[in-house]
PDB file of N, CA, C and O in Angstrom, chain B, residues numbered from 101:
ATOM      1  N   UNK B 101     119.010 105.017 116.448  1.00  0.00           N
ATOM      2  CA  UNK B 101     120.228 104.448 116.942  1.00  0.00           C
ATOM      3  C   UNK B 101     119.983 103.093 117.576  1.00  0.00           C
ATOM      4  O   UNK B 101     120.604 102.116 117.157  1.00  0.00           O
ATOM      5  N   UNK B 102     119.139 102.986 118.533  1.00  0.00           N
ATOM      6  CA  UNK B 102     118.859 101.691 119.113  1.00  0.00           C
ATOM      7  C   UNK B 102     118.827 101.732 120.628  1.00  0.00           C
ATOM      8  O   UNK B 102     118.897 102.794 121.246  1.00  0.00           O
ATOM      9  N   UNK B 103     118.721 100.555 121.203  1.00  0.00           N
ATOM     10  CA  UNK B 103     118.667 100.442 122.655  1.00  0.00           C
ATOM     11  C   UNK B 103     119.389  99.184 123.082  1.00  0.00           C
ATOM     12  O   UNK B 103     119.698  98.315 122.267  1.00  0.00           O
ATOM     13  N   UNK B 104     119.648  99.102 124.346  1.00  0.00           N
ATOM     14  CA  UNK B 104     120.339  97.966 124.921  1.00  0.00           C
ATOM     15  C   UNK B 104     119.414  96.754 124.950  1.00  0.00           C
ATOM     16  O   UNK B 104     118.243  96.875 125.308  1.00  0.00           O
ATOM     17  N   UNK B 105     119.927  95.601 124.579  1.00  0.00           N
ATOM     18  CA  UNK B 105     119.141  94.367 124.637  1.00  0.00           C
ATOM     19  C   UNK B 105     118.973  93.942 126.095  1.00  0.00           C
ATOM     20  O   UNK B 105     119.712  94.389 126.973  1.00  0.00           O
ATOM     21  N   UNK B 106     117.997  93.079 126.338  1.00  0.00           N
ATOM     22  CA  UNK B 106     117.711  92.615 127.697  1.00  0.00           C
ATOM     23  C   UNK B 106     118.930  91.953 128.327  1.00  0.00           C
ATOM     24  O   UNK B 106     119.170  92.113 129.524  1.00  0.00           O
ATOM     25  N   UNK B 107     119.705  91.209 127.535  1.00  0.00           N
ATOM     26  CA  UNK B 107     120.886  90.539 128.098  1.00  0.00           C
ATOM     27  C   UNK B 107     121.919  91.553 128.584  1.00  0.00           C
ATOM     28  O   UNK B 107     122.552  91.344 129.618  1.00  0.00           O
ATOM     29  N   UNK B 108     122.092  92.641 127.851  1.00  0.00           N
ATOM     30  CA  UNK B 108     123.023  93.689 128.269  1.00  0.00           C
ATOM     31  C   UNK B 108     122.565  94.376 129.535  1.00  0.00           C
ATOM     32  O   UNK B 108     123.373  94.682 130.412  1.00  0.00           O
ATOM     33  N   UNK B 109     121.260  94.622 129.632  1.00  0.00           N
ATOM     34  CA  UNK B 109     120.701  95.249 130.825  1.00  0.00           C
ATOM     35  C   UNK B 109     120.867  94.334 132.036  1.00  0.00           C
ATOM     36  O   UNK B 109     121.162  94.802 133.136  1.00  0.00           O
ATOM     37  N   UNK B 110     120.680  93.035 131.833  1.00  0.00           N
ATOM     38  CA  UNK B 110     120.868  92.077 132.929  1.00  0.00           C
ATOM     39  C   UNK B 110     122.318  92.081 133.413  1.00  0.00           C
ATOM     40  O   UNK B 110     122.568  92.005 134.616  1.00  0.00           O
ATOM     41  N   UNK B 111     123.263  92.169 132.496  1.00  0.00           N
ATOM     42  CA  UNK B 111     124.677  92.220 132.871  1.00  0.00           C
ATOM     43  C   UNK B 111     124.969  93.459 133.709  1.00  0.00           C
ATOM     44  O   UNK B 111     125.709  93.394 134.691  1.00  0.00           O
ATOM     45  N   UNK B 112     124.382  94.588 133.315  1.00  0.00           N
ATOM     46  CA  UNK B 112     124.586  95.825 134.071  1.00  0.00           C
ATOM     47  C   UNK B 112     124.054  95.689 135.489  1.00  0.00           C
ATOM     48  O   UNK B 112     124.697  96.139 136.438  1.00  0.00           O
ATOM     49  N   UNK B 113     122.885  95.072 135.642  1.00  0.00           N
ATOM     50  CA  UNK B 113     122.291  94.880 136.972  1.00  0.00           C
ATOM     51  C   UNK B 113     123.114  93.869 137.770  1.00  0.00           C
ATOM     52  O   UNK B 113     123.422  94.091 138.940  1.00  0.00           O
ATOM     53  N   UNK B 114     123.462  92.760 137.124  1.00  0.00           N
ATOM     54  CA  UNK B 114     124.197  91.682 137.801  1.00  0.00           C
ATOM     55  C   UNK B 114     125.537  92.181 138.356  1.00  0.00           C
ATOM     56  O   UNK B 114     125.931  91.788 139.454  1.00  0.00           O
ATOM     57  N   UNK B 115     126.229  93.027 137.622  1.00  0.00           N
ATOM     58  CA  UNK B 115     127.554  93.503 138.036  1.00  0.00           C
ATOM     59  C   UNK B 115     127.511  94.888 138.672  1.00  0.00           C
ATOM     60  O   UNK B 115     128.547  95.516 138.892  1.00  0.00           O
ATOM     61  N   UNK B 116     126.291  95.358 138.966  1.00  0.00           N
ATOM     62  CA  UNK B 116     126.110  96.642 139.650  1.00  0.00           C
ATOM     63  C   UNK B 116     126.901  97.763 138.957  1.00  0.00           C
ATOM     64  O   UNK B 116     127.647  98.502 139.599  1.00  0.00           O
ATOM     65  N   UNK B 117     126.723  97.870 137.644  1.00  0.00           N
ATOM     66  CA  UNK B 117     127.498  98.813 136.835  1.00  0.00           C
ATOM     67  C   UNK B 117     126.933 100.234 136.831  1.00  0.00           C
ATOM     68  O   UNK B 117     127.624 101.174 136.439  1.00  0.00           O
ATOM     69  N   UNK B 118     125.680 100.395 137.264  1.00  0.00           N
ATOM     70  CA  UNK B 118     125.057 101.720 137.264  1.00  0.00           C
ATOM     71  C   UNK B 118     124.641 102.059 138.691  1.00  0.00           C
ATOM     72  O   UNK B 118     123.862 101.339 139.315  1.00  0.00           O
ATOM     73  N   UNK B 119     125.175 103.168 139.192  1.00  0.00           N
ATOM     74  CA  UNK B 119     124.827 103.586 140.551  1.00  0.00           C
ATOM     75  C   UNK B 119     123.354 103.985 140.625  1.00  0.00           C
ATOM     76  O   UNK B 119     122.809 104.560 139.683  1.00  0.00           O
ATOM     77  N   UNK B 120     122.732 103.681 141.729  1.00  0.00           N
ATOM     78  CA  UNK B 120     121.352 104.071 142.033  1.00  0.00           C
ATOM     79  C   UNK B 120     120.326 103.482 141.057  1.00  0.00           C
ATOM     80  O   UNK B 120     119.218 104.006 140.938  1.00  0.00           O
ATOM     81  N   UNK B 121     120.678 102.417 140.370  1.00  0.00           N
ATOM     82  CA  UNK B 121     119.728 101.759 139.466  1.00  0.00           C
ATOM     83  C   UNK B 121     118.852 100.833 140.296  1.00  0.00           C
ATOM     84  O   UNK B 121     119.337  99.854 140.864  1.00  0.00           O
ATOM     85  N   UNK B 122     117.583 101.135 140.363  1.00  0.00           N
ATOM     86  CA  UNK B 122     116.653 100.340 141.175  1.00  0.00           C
ATOM     87  C   UNK B 122     115.916  99.367 140.273  1.00  0.00           C
ATOM     88  O   UNK B 122     114.749  99.564 139.935  1.00  0.00           O
ATOM     89  N   UNK B 123     116.610  98.335 139.899  1.00  0.00           N
ATOM     90  CA  UNK B 123     116.059  97.339 138.991  1.00  0.00           C
ATOM     91  C   UNK B 123     116.604  95.983 139.397  1.00  0.00           C
ATOM     92  O   UNK B 123     117.785  95.845 139.716  1.00  0.00           O
ATOM     93  N   UNK B 124     115.729  94.978 139.382  1.00  0.00           N
ATOM     94  CA  UNK B 124     116.153  93.632 139.729  1.00  0.00           C
ATOM     95  C   UNK B 124     116.085  92.760 138.487  1.00  0.00           C
ATOM     96  O   UNK B 124     115.341  93.047 137.549  1.00  0.00           O
ATOM     97  N   UNK B 125     116.878  91.683 138.494  1.00  0.00           N
ATOM     98  CA  UNK B 125     116.922  90.787 137.340  1.00  0.00           C
ATOM     99  C   UNK B 125     115.542  90.256 136.966  1.00  0.00           C
ATOM    100  O   UNK B 125     115.228  90.112 135.784  1.00  0.00           O
ATOM    101  N   UNK B 126     114.727  89.967 137.964  1.00  0.00           N
ATOM    102  CA  UNK B 126     113.398  89.403 137.691  1.00  0.00           C
ATOM    103  C   UNK B 126     112.486  90.397 136.973  1.00  0.00           C
ATOM    104  O   UNK B 126     111.497  89.999 136.358  1.00  0.00           O
ATOM    105  N   UNK B 127     112.815  91.689 137.050  1.00  0.00           N
ATOM    106  CA  UNK B 127     111.992  92.716 136.410  1.00  0.00           C
ATOM    107  C   UNK B 127     112.314  92.904 134.924  1.00  0.00           C
ATOM    108  O   UNK B 127     111.568  93.559 134.196  1.00  0.00           O
ATOM    109  N   UNK B 128     113.426  92.326 134.488  1.00  0.00           N
ATOM    110  CA  UNK B 128     113.848  92.509 133.097  1.00  0.00           C
ATOM    111  C   UNK B 128     113.270  91.387 132.250  1.00  0.00           C
ATOM    112  O   UNK B 128     113.544  90.210 132.484  1.00  0.00           O
ATOM    113  N   UNK B 129     112.479  91.760 131.277  1.00  0.00           N
ATOM    114  CA  UNK B 129     111.884  90.771 130.372  1.00  0.00           C
ATOM    115  C   UNK B 129     112.388  91.038 128.959  1.00  0.00           C
ATOM    116  O   UNK B 129     112.687  92.174 128.589  1.00  0.00           O
ATOM    117  N   UNK B 130     112.473  89.967 128.183  1.00  0.00           N
ATOM    118  CA  UNK B 130     112.897  90.092 126.798  1.00  0.00           C
ATOM    119  C   UNK B 130     111.707  90.556 125.969  1.00  0.00           C
ATOM    120  O   UNK B 130     110.612  90.004 126.075  1.00  0.00           O
ATOM    121  N   UNK B 131     111.929  91.558 125.157  1.00  0.00           N
ATOM    122  CA  UNK B 131     110.878  92.064 124.278  1.00  0.00           C
ATOM    123  C   UNK B 131     111.190  91.585 122.867  1.00  0.00           C
ATOM    124  O   UNK B 131     112.197  91.983 122.281  1.00  0.00           O
ATOM    125  N   UNK B 132     110.323  90.726 122.320  1.00  0.00           N
ATOM    126  CA  UNK B 132     110.560  90.179 120.991  1.00  0.00           C
ATOM    127  C   UNK B 132     109.985  91.041 119.879  1.00  0.00           C
ATOM    128  O   UNK B 132     110.324  90.849 118.711  1.00  0.00           O
ATOM    129  N   UNK B 133     109.122  91.988 120.223  1.00  0.00           N
ATOM    130  CA  UNK B 133     108.424  92.713 119.167  1.00  0.00           C
ATOM    131  C   UNK B 133     108.657  94.217 119.223  1.00  0.00           C
ATOM    132  O   UNK B 133     107.715  94.998 119.087  1.00  0.00           O
ATOM    133  N   UNK B 134     109.901  94.624 119.422  1.00  0.00           N
ATOM    134  CA  UNK B 134     110.227  96.048 119.414  1.00  0.00           C
ATOM    135  C   UNK B 134     110.150  96.529 117.965  1.00  0.00           C
ATOM    136  O   UNK B 134     110.968  96.133 117.134  1.00  0.00           O
ATOM    137  N   UNK B 135     109.179  97.374 117.663  1.00  0.00           N
ATOM    138  CA  UNK B 135     108.931  97.792 116.276  1.00  0.00           C
ATOM    139  C   UNK B 135     110.162  98.387 115.583  1.00  0.00           C
ATOM    140  O   UNK B 135     110.462  97.985 114.459  1.00  0.00           O
ATOM    141  N   UNK B 136     110.891  99.330 116.205  1.00  0.00           N
ATOM    142  CA  UNK B 136     112.084  99.858 115.526  1.00  0.00           C
ATOM    143  C   UNK B 136     113.130  98.784 115.225  1.00  0.00           C
ATOM    144  O   UNK B 136     113.786  98.842 114.185  1.00  0.00           O
ATOM    145  N   UNK B 137     113.294  97.808 116.118  1.00  0.00           N
ATOM    146  CA  UNK B 137     114.262  96.735 115.866  1.00  0.00           C
ATOM    147  C   UNK B 137     113.812  95.870 114.695  1.00  0.00           C
ATOM    148  O   UNK B 137     114.622  95.502 113.843  1.00  0.00           O
ATOM    149  N   UNK B 138     112.532  95.549 114.653  1.00  0.00           N
ATOM    150  CA  UNK B 138     111.997  94.751 113.553  1.00  0.00           C
ATOM    151  C   UNK B 138     112.175  95.498 112.237  1.00  0.00           C
ATOM    152  O   UNK B 138     112.598  94.911 111.241  1.00  0.00           O
ATOM    153  N   UNK B 139     111.853  96.790 112.229  1.00  0.00           N
ATOM    154  CA  UNK B 139     111.989  97.593 111.012  1.00  0.00           C
ATOM    155  C   UNK B 139     113.457  97.653 110.571  1.00  0.00           C
ATOM    156  O   UNK B 139     113.748  97.601 109.376  1.00  0.00           O
ATOM    157  N   UNK B 140     114.367  97.760 111.520  1.00  0.00           N
ATOM    158  CA  UNK B 140     115.784  97.846 111.192  1.00  0.00           C
ATOM    159  C   UNK B 140     116.355  96.567 110.614  1.00  0.00           C
ATOM    160  O   UNK B 140     117.358  96.601 109.901  1.00  0.00           O
ATOM    161  N   UNK B 141     115.728  95.436 110.912  1.00  0.00           N
ATOM    162  CA  UNK B 141     116.214  94.149 110.418  1.00  0.00           C
ATOM    163  C   UNK B 141     115.559  93.739 109.102  1.00  0.00           C
ATOM    164  O   UNK B 141     115.902  92.706 108.528  1.00  0.00           O
ATOM    165  N   UNK B 142     114.613  94.552 108.626  1.00  0.00           N
ATOM    166  CA  UNK B 142     113.927  94.220 107.380  1.00  0.00           C
ATOM    167  C   UNK B 142     114.872  94.403 106.198  1.00  0.00           C
ATOM    168  O   UNK B 142     115.777  95.236 106.237  1.00  0.00           O
ATOM    169  N   UNK B 143     114.654  93.631 105.167  1.00  0.00           N
ATOM    170  CA  UNK B 143     115.434  93.775 103.941  1.00  0.00           C
ATOM    171  C   UNK B 143     114.484  94.022 102.785  1.00  0.00           C
ATOM    172  O   UNK B 143     113.303  93.679 102.846  1.00  0.00           O
ATOM    173  N   UNK B 144     115.015  94.620 101.736  1.00  0.00           N
ATOM    174  CA  UNK B 144     114.191  94.874 100.565  1.00  0.00           C
ATOM    175  C   UNK B 144     114.067  93.613  99.735  1.00  0.00           C
ATOM    176  O   UNK B 144     114.949  92.755  99.730  1.00  0.00           O
ATOM    177  N   UNK B 145     112.952  93.525  99.037  1.00  0.00           N
ATOM    178  CA  UNK B 145     112.728  92.426  98.118  1.00  0.00           C
ATOM    179  C   UNK B 145     113.718  92.564  96.964  1.00  0.00           C
ATOM    180  O   UNK B 145     113.954  93.670  96.478  1.00  0.00           O
ATOM    181  N   UNK B 146     114.291  91.459  96.529  1.00  0.00           N
ATOM    182  CA  UNK B 146     115.269  91.503  95.442  1.00  0.00           C
ATOM    183  C   UNK B 146     114.611  91.931  94.136  1.00  0.00           C
ATOM    184  O   UNK B 146     113.442  91.643  93.879  1.00  0.00           O
ATOM    185  N   UNK B 147     115.389  92.621  93.328  1.00  0.00           N
ATOM    186  CA  UNK B 147     114.917  92.983  92.001  1.00  0.00           C
ATOM    187  C   UNK B 147     114.840  91.728  91.140  1.00  0.00           C
ATOM    188  O   UNK B 147     115.587  90.774  91.353  1.00  0.00           O
ATOM    189  N   UNK B 148     113.927  91.735  90.161  1.00  0.00           N
ATOM    190  CA  UNK B 148     113.849  90.562  89.285  1.00  0.00           C
ATOM    191  C   UNK B 148     115.173  90.345  88.552  1.00  0.00           C
ATOM    192  O   UNK B 148     115.970  91.270  88.399  1.00  0.00           O
ATOM    193  N   UNK B 149     115.393  89.111  88.102  1.00  0.00           N
ATOM    194  CA  UNK B 149     116.619  88.804  87.376  1.00  0.00           C
ATOM    195  C   UNK B 149     116.740  89.680  86.143  1.00  0.00           C
ATOM    196  O   UNK B 149     115.744  90.147  85.592  1.00  0.00           O
ATOM    197  N   UNK B 150     117.969  89.891  85.726  1.00  0.00           N
ATOM    198  CA  UNK B 150     118.224  90.723  84.560  1.00  0.00           C
ATOM    199  C   UNK B 150     117.548  90.138  83.327  1.00  0.00           C
ATOM    200  O   UNK B 150     117.394  88.924  83.191  1.00  0.00           O
ATOM    201  N   UNK B 151     117.156  91.025  82.448  1.00  0.00           N
ATOM    202  CA  UNK B 151     116.527  90.611  81.203  1.00  0.00           C
ATOM    203  C   UNK B 151     117.536  89.840  80.356  1.00  0.00           C
ATOM    204  O   UNK B 151     118.714  90.191  80.308  1.00  0.00           O
ATOM    205  N   UNK B 152     117.068  88.796  79.694  1.00  0.00           N
ATOM    206  CA  UNK B 152     117.949  88.004  78.839  1.00  0.00           C
ATOM    207  C   UNK B 152     118.071  88.612  77.452  1.00  0.00           C
ATOM    208  O   UNK B 152     118.990  88.276  76.705  1.00  0.00           O
ATOM    209  N   UNK B 153     117.151  89.502  77.102  1.00  0.00           N
ATOM    210  CA  UNK B 153     117.217  90.139  75.789  1.00  0.00           C
ATOM    211  C   UNK B 153     118.053  91.400  75.880  1.00  0.00           C
ATOM    212  O   UNK B 153     117.993  92.123  76.875  1.00  0.00           O
ATOM    213  N   UNK B 154     118.826  91.660  74.850  1.00  0.00           N
ATOM    214  CA  UNK B 154     119.673  92.839  74.790  1.00  0.00           C
ATOM    215  C   UNK B 154     119.307  93.640  73.553  1.00  0.00           C
ATOM    216  O   UNK B 154     118.819  93.092  72.564  1.00  0.00           O
ATOM    217  N   UNK B 155     119.543  94.920  73.616  1.00  0.00           N
ATOM    218  CA  UNK B 155     119.283  95.784  72.469  1.00  0.00           C
ATOM    219  C   UNK B 155     120.281  95.464  71.359  1.00  0.00           C
ATOM    220  O   UNK B 155     121.431  95.113  71.624  1.00  0.00           O
ATOM    221  N   UNK B 156     119.830  95.588  70.124  1.00  0.00           N
ATOM    222  CA  UNK B 156     120.705  95.336  68.972  1.00  0.00           C
ATOM    223  C   UNK B 156     121.040  96.618  68.224  1.00  0.00           C
ATOM    224  O   UNK B 156     121.908  96.612  67.351  1.00  0.00           O
ATOM    225  N   UNK B 157     120.363  97.723  68.553  1.00  0.00           N
ATOM    226  CA  UNK B 157     120.612  99.011  67.907  1.00  0.00           C
ATOM    227  C   UNK B 157     120.698 100.107  68.971  1.00  0.00           C
ATOM    228  O   UNK B 157     120.070 100.005  70.024  1.00  0.00           O
ATOM    229  N   UNK B 158     121.481 101.159  68.691  1.00  0.00           N
ATOM    230  CA  UNK B 158     121.542 102.275  69.635  1.00  0.00           C
ATOM    231  C   UNK B 158     120.158 102.885  69.870  1.00  0.00           C
ATOM    232  O   UNK B 158     119.349 102.983  68.946  1.00  0.00           O
ATOM    233  N   UNK B 159     119.898 103.286  71.097  1.00  0.00           N
ATOM    234  CA  UNK B 159     118.640 103.908  71.545  1.00  0.00           C
ATOM    235  C   UNK B 159     117.426 102.975  71.480  1.00  0.00           C
ATOM    236  O   UNK B 159     116.294 103.420  71.671  1.00  0.00           O
ATOM    237  N   UNK B 160     117.653 101.696  71.215  1.00  0.00           N
ATOM    238  CA  UNK B 160     116.547 100.730  71.210  1.00  0.00           C
ATOM    239  C   UNK B 160     116.053 100.482  72.642  1.00  0.00           C
ATOM    240  O   UNK B 160     114.860 100.297  72.881  1.00  0.00           O
ATOM    241  N   UNK B 161     116.996 100.483  73.576  1.00  0.00           N
ATOM    242  CA  UNK B 161     116.648 100.249  74.979  1.00  0.00           C
ATOM    243  C   UNK B 161     117.532 101.140  75.847  1.00  0.00           C
ATOM    244  O   UNK B 161     118.759 101.058  75.798  1.00  0.00           O
ATOM    245  N   UNK B 162     116.891 101.988  76.636  1.00  0.00           N
ATOM    246  CA  UNK B 162     117.605 102.908  77.516  1.00  0.00           C
ATOM    247  C   UNK B 162     117.315 102.522  78.964  1.00  0.00           C
ATOM    248  O   UNK B 162     116.156 102.369  79.349  1.00  0.00           O
ATOM    249  N   UNK B 163     118.362 102.366  79.759  1.00  0.00           N
ATOM    250  CA  UNK B 163     118.227 102.056  81.183  1.00  0.00           C
ATOM    251  C   UNK B 163     118.425 103.354  81.952  1.00  0.00           C
ATOM    252  O   UNK B 163     119.286 104.160  81.601  1.00  0.00           O
ATOM    253  N   UNK B 164     117.635 103.559  82.994  1.00  0.00           N
ATOM    254  CA  UNK B 164     117.739 104.798  83.763  1.00  0.00           C
ATOM    255  C   UNK B 164     117.661 104.516  85.257  1.00  0.00           C
ATOM    256  O   UNK B 164     117.083 103.519  85.690  1.00  0.00           O
ATOM    257  N   UNK B 165     118.246 105.404  86.021  1.00  0.00           N
ATOM    258  CA  UNK B 165     118.200 105.291  87.479  1.00  0.00           C
ATOM    259  C   UNK B 165     118.135 106.700  88.059  1.00  0.00           C
ATOM    260  O   UNK B 165     118.838 107.605  87.609  1.00  0.00           O
ATOM    261  N   UNK B 166     117.285 106.869  89.061  1.00  0.00           N
ATOM    262  CA  UNK B 166     117.133 108.159  89.732  1.00  0.00           C
ATOM    263  C   UNK B 166     117.543 107.987  91.188  1.00  0.00           C
ATOM    264  O   UNK B 166     117.032 107.102  91.875  1.00  0.00           O
ATOM    265  N   UNK B 167     118.454 108.818  91.661  1.00  0.00           N
ATOM    266  CA  UNK B 167     118.925 108.759  93.046  1.00  0.00           C
ATOM    267  C   UNK B 167     118.655 110.089  93.736  1.00  0.00           C
ATOM    268  O   UNK B 167     118.795 111.149  93.127  1.00  0.00           O
ATOM    269  N   UNK B 168     118.270 110.032  94.996  1.00  0.00           N
ATOM    270  CA  UNK B 168     118.059 111.253  95.759  1.00  0.00           C
ATOM    271  C   UNK B 168     116.776 111.168  96.551  1.00  0.00           C
ATOM    272  O   UNK B 168     116.083 110.152  96.500  1.00  0.00           O
ATOM    273  N   UNK B 169     116.454 112.197  97.268  1.00  0.00           N
ATOM    274  CA  UNK B 169     117.200 113.446  97.371  1.00  0.00           C
ATOM    275  C   UNK B 169     118.436 113.274  98.246  1.00  0.00           C
ATOM    276  O   UNK B 169     118.418 112.551  99.242  1.00  0.00           O
ATOM    277  N   UNK B 170     119.507 113.953  97.851  1.00  0.00           N
ATOM    278  CA  UNK B 170     120.735 113.962  98.630  1.00  0.00           C
ATOM    279  C   UNK B 170     120.662 115.099  99.647  1.00  0.00           C
ATOM    280  O   UNK B 170     120.013 116.111  99.383  1.00  0.00           O
ATOM    281  N   UNK B 171     121.313 114.957 100.800  1.00  0.00           N
ATOM    282  CA  UNK B 171     121.223 116.003 101.829  1.00  0.00           C
ATOM    283  C   UNK B 171     121.941 117.300 101.443  1.00  0.00           C
ATOM    284  O   UNK B 171     121.655 118.360 102.001  1.00  0.00           O
ATOM    285  N   UNK B 172     122.866 117.215 100.494  1.00  0.00           N
ATOM    286  CA  UNK B 172     123.630 118.392 100.071  1.00  0.00           C
ATOM    287  C   UNK B 172     123.423 118.595  98.577  1.00  0.00           C
ATOM    288  O   UNK B 172     123.419 117.632  97.810  1.00  0.00           O
ATOM    289  N   UNK B 173     123.252 119.837  98.167  1.00  0.00           N
ATOM    290  CA  UNK B 173     123.059 120.138  96.743  1.00  0.00           C
ATOM    291  C   UNK B 173     124.345 119.899  95.951  1.00  0.00           C
ATOM    292  O   UNK B 173     125.448 119.987  96.489  1.00  0.00           O
ATOM    293  N   UNK B 174     124.180 119.597  94.666  1.00  0.00           N
ATOM    294  CA  UNK B 174     125.329 119.459  93.771  1.00  0.00           C
ATOM    295  C   UNK B 174     125.872 120.846  93.436  1.00  0.00           C
ATOM    296  O   UNK B 174     125.320 121.854  93.875  1.00  0.00           O
ATOM    297  N   UNK B 175     126.943 120.897  92.665  1.00  0.00           N
ATOM    298  CA  UNK B 175     127.503 122.182  92.240  1.00  0.00           C
ATOM    299  C   UNK B 175     126.492 122.973  91.420  1.00  0.00           C
ATOM    300  O   UNK B 175     126.539 124.203  91.388  1.00  0.00           O
ATOM    301  N   UNK B 176     125.568 122.262  90.753  1.00  0.00           N
ATOM    302  CA  UNK B 176     124.522 122.922  89.952  1.00  0.00           C
ATOM    303  C   UNK B 176     123.292 123.258  90.793  1.00  0.00           C
ATOM    304  O   UNK B 176     122.328 123.824  90.276  1.00  0.00           O
ATOM    305  N   UNK B 177     123.314 122.916  92.085  1.00  0.00           N
ATOM    306  CA  UNK B 177     122.195 123.234  92.966  1.00  0.00           C
ATOM    307  C   UNK B 177     121.092 122.193  92.996  1.00  0.00           C
ATOM    308  O   UNK B 177     119.979 122.489  93.431  1.00  0.00           O
ATOM    309  N   UNK B 178     121.380 120.971  92.538  1.00  0.00           N
ATOM    310  CA  UNK B 178     120.359 119.923  92.456  1.00  0.00           C
ATOM    311  C   UNK B 178     120.485 118.940  93.619  1.00  0.00           C
ATOM    312  O   UNK B 178     121.567 118.741  94.171  1.00  0.00           O
ATOM    313  N   UNK B 179     119.350 118.330  93.977  1.00  0.00           N
ATOM    314  CA  UNK B 179     119.303 117.328  95.040  1.00  0.00           C
ATOM    315  C   UNK B 179     119.209 115.902  94.502  1.00  0.00           C
ATOM    316  O   UNK B 179     119.379 114.949  95.262  1.00  0.00           O
ATOM    317  N   UNK B 180     118.945 115.740  93.218  1.00  0.00           N
ATOM    318  CA  UNK B 180     118.755 114.428  92.608  1.00  0.00           C
ATOM    319  C   UNK B 180     119.793 114.197  91.514  1.00  0.00           C
ATOM    320  O   UNK B 180     120.358 115.146  90.971  1.00  0.00           O
ATOM    321  N   UNK B 181     120.035 112.938  91.201  1.00  0.00           N
ATOM    322  CA  UNK B 181     120.934 112.565  90.115  1.00  0.00           C
ATOM    323  C   UNK B 181     120.239 111.502  89.276  1.00  0.00           C
ATOM    324  O   UNK B 181     119.687 110.546  89.820  1.00  0.00           O
ATOM    325  N   UNK B 182     120.262 111.661  87.954  1.00  0.00           N
ATOM    326  CA  UNK B 182     119.653 110.687  87.062  1.00  0.00           C
ATOM    327  C   UNK B 182     120.696 110.233  86.046  1.00  0.00           C
ATOM    328  O   UNK B 182     121.406 111.051  85.461  1.00  0.00           O
ATOM    329  N   UNK B 183     120.780 108.914  85.843  1.00  0.00           N
ATOM    330  CA  UNK B 183     121.709 108.374  84.853  1.00  0.00           C
ATOM    331  C   UNK B 183     120.934 107.668  83.756  1.00  0.00           C
ATOM    332  O   UNK B 183     119.865 107.109  84.001  1.00  0.00           O
ATOM    333  N   UNK B 184     121.472 107.695  82.555  1.00  0.00           N
ATOM    334  CA  UNK B 184     120.905 106.996  81.404  1.00  0.00           C
ATOM    335  C   UNK B 184     122.001 106.132  80.800  1.00  0.00           C
ATOM    336  O   UNK B 184     123.134 106.585  80.633  1.00  0.00           O
ATOM    337  N   UNK B 185     121.668 104.896  80.473  1.00  0.00           N
ATOM    338  CA  UNK B 185     122.627 103.988  79.849  1.00  0.00           C
ATOM    339  C   UNK B 185     121.970 103.379  78.622  1.00  0.00           C
ATOM    340  O   UNK B 185     120.860 102.852  78.696  1.00  0.00           O
ATOM    341  N   UNK B 186     122.664 103.456  77.493  1.00  0.00           N
ATOM    342  CA  UNK B 186     122.193 102.831  76.259  1.00  0.00           C
ATOM    343  C   UNK B 186     122.590 101.359  76.321  1.00  0.00           C
ATOM    344  O   UNK B 186     123.778 101.047  76.399  1.00  0.00           O
ATOM    345  N   UNK B 187     121.624 100.458  76.287  1.00  0.00           N
ATOM    346  CA  UNK B 187     121.874  99.031  76.444  1.00  0.00           C
ATOM    347  C   UNK B 187     122.751  98.470  75.324  1.00  0.00           C
ATOM    348  O   UNK B 187     123.481  97.504  75.548  1.00  0.00           O
ATOM    349  N   UNK B 188     122.696  99.041  74.153  1.00  0.00           N
ATOM    350  CA  UNK B 188     123.451  98.499  73.017  1.00  0.00           C
ATOM    351  C   UNK B 188     124.921  98.909  73.060  1.00  0.00           C
ATOM    352  O   UNK B 188     125.790  98.140  72.649  1.00  0.00           O
ATOM    353  N   UNK B 189     125.200 100.097  73.548  1.00  0.00           N
ATOM    354  CA  UNK B 189     126.592 100.586  73.489  1.00  0.00           C
ATOM    355  C   UNK B 189     127.402 100.189  74.712  1.00  0.00           C
ATOM    356  O   UNK B 189     128.582 100.524  74.807  1.00  0.00           O
TER     357      UNK B 189
END
């Protein structure tokens, strides 16, 4: 889920928003290397550009994708889904 940033914590201290909080502004430091925050801001590398060549006959080129595991089983009791696409059709 996450945590409060240093600026938010400073606001809470400055405006005395939390009873019995024994913290002073000088004690709050900004943390630039919080591992979960860094991991959460990461992005995946883009997939290569689409192929410029296309299939000219059925079943010459089949595209597939596998998704899962899903948290809930399908009506058939499966956790994964696989699709196949014929590039020519």
